[in-house]
N, C-alpha and C positions, 0 to 999 in steps of 0.2 A: 502492498499500501506506501502513496504517497499522501505525509500528512504535512499539513502546512498550518499556521499559527496566525491569526488575521486579527486586524487591527480594529475591523468594522466588520459587521455581520452583514452587511451590504455586501462585502465581497463575496461572501456566499450564496448560491442560488435561492432564493424563498421557496421555488417549488421544491426544490430536492430536499432541504430543510425538513420543512413542514413534512413531506414522504415521510422521514423519518421517527414522527412525534406519535406516541404513543394518545390515544383516547382524546385526542385532540385537545393537549393541554393548554390554556389559553398564554400561562406563562412560557413554553418555551416554544411557542410558534415566532416564526420571524417576524410578524407584525410586531408583535409583542416588544421582544428585547431589539429591534429597530425604532421602535419610537422611543426605547428609554436615550439612545443613542442622540437621534435627530433632533432633540430636545431638550438634551443637555441635561438628562437625568444623571447619568453616566459620565465619567471622565476625569482626568486628571482632577477638576478641581474637587470633586466631593470622593478620590482615591478611588474610583473605578474604573481600571484600563480595561478593556477589551481585548485579549487576546485569544479568542475563540478557535479552536481547534477543528479542520475538517481533514477527512482521510479520505482518498481516493483509491477506487480499485483498479485493476487492470485496465479496465474500458474508460476510466476517468470520470468513473461514475460515482455520486458520494456514497462512501459507505457506511459514515459514522462523522459524528462530532459531538464537542462537547461545550456547553458554554461556561466559556472561561476570561478570567481577571484577573489582573493583576491588582495588589490590594496596598496601599498606603496608608489604615486603618482598620480597623474591624467593625466601623460602623453597618448598619443596616443588613447583617448577617444574620442575625437571632440565634447565633450558636455563640455562647459569649465565652472570649479566651485573651477578656485583658488581662486579666492574672496572671498568664503564658507570659504575655509582651512585658508586663511587668516584672518576671524573673528574669527575663532576658536584661531587662532594662539594668536591673539591679547586679548584674551578674557582667555585668559590662558588656555586653551580646546585643545583636542589631536585630530586632524579630521582624519589622518591616523595610522594603514589602516582602509580601507571600504571593502565594498560587490560591485560588480558590474556582472551584468548577460548583457554580450556585447560579440564584437566578436573583439580581438585585432586590433589597427590600422584599424578601417573599418567602417567608418561613413555611414551604408548602411543598411536601412531599412528591417528587416525581424522576423521572429520568433525569440524571446527569451527562451517563453514556449514551448518546443516542446510535442505536445501529440497525444499520439495515439486514432485514432477516437472509439477505442473499451474501451478507459480509463474512470475506473468505474465514475459515476453521481459526480461532486463536485471535479473531478481530480484538476482540475485549483487552484480553491481557496484554496485546501491543498498544493499543490506546491507552489505557492506564501505565505503561511502563512507558510511552512516549511523555505523556505529562509529568510523570515523577523526572523523566531526564532532564527538561525544559525547567523545570524548580530547581534542579542541582546545575545545569550549564551558567541558568541565571544567578546560581550563588544565592539563592533564597533561602530564607528561613526554614521555613514549611510550604507544605500543599495540604488543601482542606477541600473534601467533595460536600456538601451540605446538601441535608435533603434529599438524598437519593433512595431512589426505591429500595425497598427492604431484600429485594433480588440481585440488585448490585452490590450487596456488601459482605458474601462470601467471595466473590471475584479482587473486590478491593482490598478486603485482610489476606490474598492468598500474595497480595503483590507487596504485603507487612506492612500496609496501613494499619492503625489503631481505631478499633470502634470505639464512638460516645454514644450516648444512650441520649436519651431526650423525652419531654413528655408533652403531650398534646390534648385538647379534649373534643374529640370528634362526632359528630349525632350519624348514626346509621338507620337506613329507612327497611323496615323489618314489614313491607309488603302493606303500610297503614292506607286504609281507604282515605281517611282526610286528617285532620289538626284532633279533632276530638276519639278518632281511634288511636292515635297517637297517645293522648292525654288518659287513655281509658287503661293505660298500664301503669300510671302513675298510684303513688299512693294516694288516701283521700286526701291526707294532708297537706302534701305535696302537690297535691291538681287542683286543690283551691286556691291555694298561693298563686301558683301562675296562672289562672282563670282573673285572679285578684289583678296582676300587675294588667294581663291583656286590657280588663274594664276601665280601668284607670285611665287607660290611651286614650278610650273611645268616649271617657265622662269628659275629660279635656277639650273634647269635640276637635282633635288632632284625625287628618284624615292621611291616608297611607296607599301612595300608589307605587306599583314597580313598573318599570320601565326599561329597555333592550336600548343598545347603543341606537341601533337608526332612528328611535324616539327620542334621542336628546337632542335638543339643539346645541348648536356653540354659544351662544345666551344663555340655557340651561346649565354646562359645564361651569360659563363663569362663577355662578352661584354654588353649583354643586362643590368646585373648587377651594370657593372662600370657606364653604365648609371643613373642607379638608383640612386648609391650612390650618381653622381655629383651633383645632386639635394640639397641633403640634404647638402653635403659640400659645394655651394654656399651659403645656407639659415644658415649655424652653427648650421644644425641640426644633430640628431641618425640614420642613417641608421640601423634597429633593423630588417629588413628583410634577412636573409644572402643566400651567393648564392645557400647553399647546400638549403635553403627551396623551393625556383623558379626551381631549379632542378626536385625535389620531386614531385611536385605539378602538373610540364607541363607532369610527367609523370603519373601522379596516377591521374588526372584532367581529364587531355586527352586534350579532344576537348572544355571543359569548361575556357581553359586557353588562351587568345586571344591575340596575339601582334602585331602589328604594327611598323614594321621597317622602319627607310628613309634611303636613301642609296644615297650619291653624288660620281660620279666617281668612284662606286662599291663599294664602301666604308659605312659599319656603320656608321652616323652620328647623330641618334637619335630612340628613339623607348619609344610607349606607350604600359604599360602593363594593360590589362582589363581580367574580369572572367564575365562569364555568364552565366543566368541557363533558364529555359525552358521559360522564355518569356521576359527577362531582360538584358541590358549588363552593367555592371559597372565597369566604368574606376576608374584605381586604380592610376598607377605611372607613370610618364615623366619621361626622362631625353636626355640629346643631350650634343654632345662634340663641337660643331661648329652651329653658330647663322645664321639661315633662315631666312626672313621674313617672320611671318604666317605660317612657320611649324607647332609653337604649337598647331594651332587653327586646321588647316589641318588634325595632327596625333592624336590629342585627342578628337577634337571634331565632323569634317569632316566624316573623314575614319569611324568613329562609328556610326553616324546617318544613313549613306551609308551600314555599316554593317548590323545593325538595318533594314532595310527596305529589303534589299539583302535578308535575313535569316529568315523574319517572326518576328522579336522580337517587343514586343508592347511598349517597354518602354527603357530610355538610363538614369542611373545614373552617371553622370560624376564627379560624387566626390562632397568634403563639397566645402562651400565657391564660390566665383568668378561671381560676378555680372555680368561681360563681357560675361558671357553667354549668357544673356536674348535679346543682341540682335541677337545671332544667334540661338534663337528658343527654346531656354531652361526655361521653364514655372518656375515661384517662386512656390515651394511645402512644403508645412508645414512636420516636424519631429517631431517627441513625443519622449519624456525621462519620464521617473515616478522616483520619488525619495522619499526616509523614511529618517529623521532623527531623532537622536534617543532623541538630548535635545530638551525639549518642548520648551523654550524660543528660540532656533538656529530654531526649526522645524517653528513659528512663523514667526519670522524674514523673513525667506527662502520661506513660502507661500506667504506672503505680496507682498515679489520681483518678484513672479514667478505672479503672477497674472497682476500687473503692466508690466511684459516683455511680458506676452503673448499679450498684448493689442498694446505693440510698435510693435512686431514681426507680428501681424495683418496687422499694418499702414504699416512697412516696405513691406510687401508681395503687397499688395493694390497698393502701389507707385514705382515698381518696374514692375507689370504690365503694366503700362500706357507705357514702355517702349520697348515692345514686337513689335516684326518686321511685324506681319501679317497686312493682307488687315481689312478694316471693315467688319465684319463678318465672318473673317478666322479664330479665336479663339473660340476652342469649350469649353463647360462647363463642365467642371469636377468636 
């Protein structure tokens, strides 16, 4: 195979790249990654420098690809390694830059090794080895595969990377007929609490509407983007996704962009931005300019669950963190990353830490599962 590293996703043919994407995952589509680059959501100013891998077979057809970035910080990764960077600094070593296989600002599990079904035998191993070799040749501190599919992890570990576990909270569709059918699996007190939250939104005369990308005008995107920015302003964060990015993906990804708009007295007061694949809804961003009791839960969680049931989606991933999701029917779910550390001493120390952390994460997940709202016997075994 001929392997190249590309500083622009547009250097790789969009149709060929998208042909490697499974389940029409929105974050891995060429359109999403290109919109990040065209609208200055990534680049040196944010510490995300594209270095996408493309591998071509003997017929010069794209056989494999990896969304790859040279990173000068750890912002927007959601697999937290600041303690590792601090340990490097205290030891007189340099941690940045590093190499990451990831989707910027997106803690959603998916392919990181995009592989054609007709790829040559051993292609996956050669790709992982090529990425690791690139990190070595650039004299980088480390290489990180963030939120890969669980099926990719054995191959990464065979290449000498170390596993790191995390925990998110995901909803699973068990063939529910409607939202009430889902609520019927709750204990009485948990069901009553959730219904009360939904009722408070209705009593406040807040109306909600779900729109897809083609239904959202550039002018409405201005309002939605203001909501998005407001969340970062409140938390002293940085809103890396620009108005132009949202306007572009609203057009290029079409119905894969799903936005819940909340209106009060006819005026928009909040928005929840999601994306969807063939079988999964991904909650990503929320913002508001007025406070209404339980509106966040309604717009970000209950509307999403209802959408999944109505559209036959099998899973809802509402984003990273948030233990409050457990009581609303989102089950603790393991996420993974894989790490190669160049420095032998640091690699040993981090490896020992990861073993301890994995045991703690398993215990954390087990304890949280005890607080799921379902009746006895209603929690499916996954």
